N, C-alpha and C positions, 0 to 999 in steps of 0.2 A: 504494500500500500504506500503510495507516494503522496507527498503534500502538494496542495494546489500551488500554482505559480504565484509569486508576489506581484500585485498590480504595479504598473509603472508610476502611478501617481503617488505611491508611498515614498518614493525617493525624492519627489518634488516637494513634499509637505514641509520639511525643515527650511527649504529655501523660501517658500511662501510665508512661513511663520516669522523668520528673521526679517524678511522684506516688509511684512506688515508691521512688525515692531518698529522698524526704522521710520516708516511713513507716519505711524501714530506719534512717535516721538518728535518728528519734524513738525507735524501739525500742532502738537502741544507747545513747542517752542515758539512757533509763529503766533499762536493765539494768546500767549502770555507776554509777548513782546521781547522774548529772549532771542538772541541771534542764533541762527541755525549753524553757522560756521564760526567757531570761536577764534578770536584773534587777540593779540596782546594789546593792552591799552596804549594810547599814543604817548602819554606822559608818565611813564612808569620809571621809578627810581631803581626798581629791582624787577627782573623778569627771569623766570626759569620755566622752560617747558619740559615735559616728561619727568616730573617729580613724583614722589610717592607720599601718601598721607592717609590719615584717618580722622574721623570726627567722633569725639566721645560724648557729644551732647545728647544723643538719642540712645534708645534701647540697644540697637544692633550696630551702633557707630563704630566701635573698635573692631568688630568682626567683619565689617564691610568696608574695608579700606580700598584704596586705589594704589596699584603698583605700577609705577612708571607710566602713568597716563594723566597726570595733573598738570595744569598750567597755574603757576603761582606768580602773582604780580603785586607789587606795592606801588601805589600811586601817591599823590600828594596827601590824600585824606583817607584812603581805605586799603584794606587787604582783600585781594580778589583771588578766589580759587574756582577753577572750572575744570571739568573733565575735557580731555582733548578729543578731537575727532579721530576715529569713529566710535570711541567708547561711550560717549554720552548719548549717542543715538540708540544704544542697546540697553541702557538703563531705563527702567520705568520712570515716567515723569514724577511720580510721587515718591520714588525711592532714592532720589539723588540728594544724598546728605553732604556732598562735597561741592555743590555749587553755592559758594559762600561769598558774600560781599559784606565785610564788617568794617566799621570805622576804626581807624588807628587809635582813637581815644578810648575805644572799648577794650584794648589790649592791656592787661594788668602787668604781666611779665612774661619773659621767655626763659625756658629752662632747657639745658642740654642734657641728653642722656645717651649713654653708650651701652649697646647690647651686642656683645660679641665684637664683630668688626664693623658694625654699623653705628653711625651717630645720628640721633634724632633730635629735632628741635620741637619742643612742646610749647605751644602758644596758649597761655592761660588768659581768659577774658575776665572782665569784672563781674559778669553774671555766673561765673563758675564753670563755664564750658572749657573743654580742653580740645586742642587741635594738634595732632602730631604730624610733623613734616619730615621727610627725608630728602634733603636737598644736596646738590652737588657743591654748592657754595653757601653754606650756612652763615659764614662770616659776613658776606655781602648782604644777606637777608637781614641779619641782626643789626648791622649798621644802618640799613635803609629804614627799618622800623624805629630804631632808637633816635635817629636823626629827625624823622618826621614827628615823633612824639615830643621831642624837645621843642620843636618849633610850635606845635599845637598846644603845648602846655599841659600835657597829660600827666598823670601821676604814675606812669609806668616805671617800674624799676627793672633793671637788667643786670 
């Protein structure tokens, strides 16, 4: 007794599923006013693409981090985190915990941690949230954030 042949449409289902997810995510970005294609801010004092990080502010934040797919930028007044293309198109619109725009005045302090051979930078905010970042140039990030906080008159300590 042999098994019946597998229909051809079964192999196309994952392609249509992923394609539908991408289209829905693009429509969500357009309806909320977010750009479909992320690009670095024009006046950024620090920019790094393809960084890693996690957000501890929600229930699954630490377990749902981003590995080498984050865009991190520091502008005159805010810290911006976005997922890079194509990764943010595959994340459900309600599940993107790493699309963050936070004012620099809201940063309380920065903390460096070393785990094995990796060095992490933990950003603590005034409201108790923690954001972990693994950057290629953490010194430049730290100086950009501290320089802006001195100008803005924040109470951040580094």
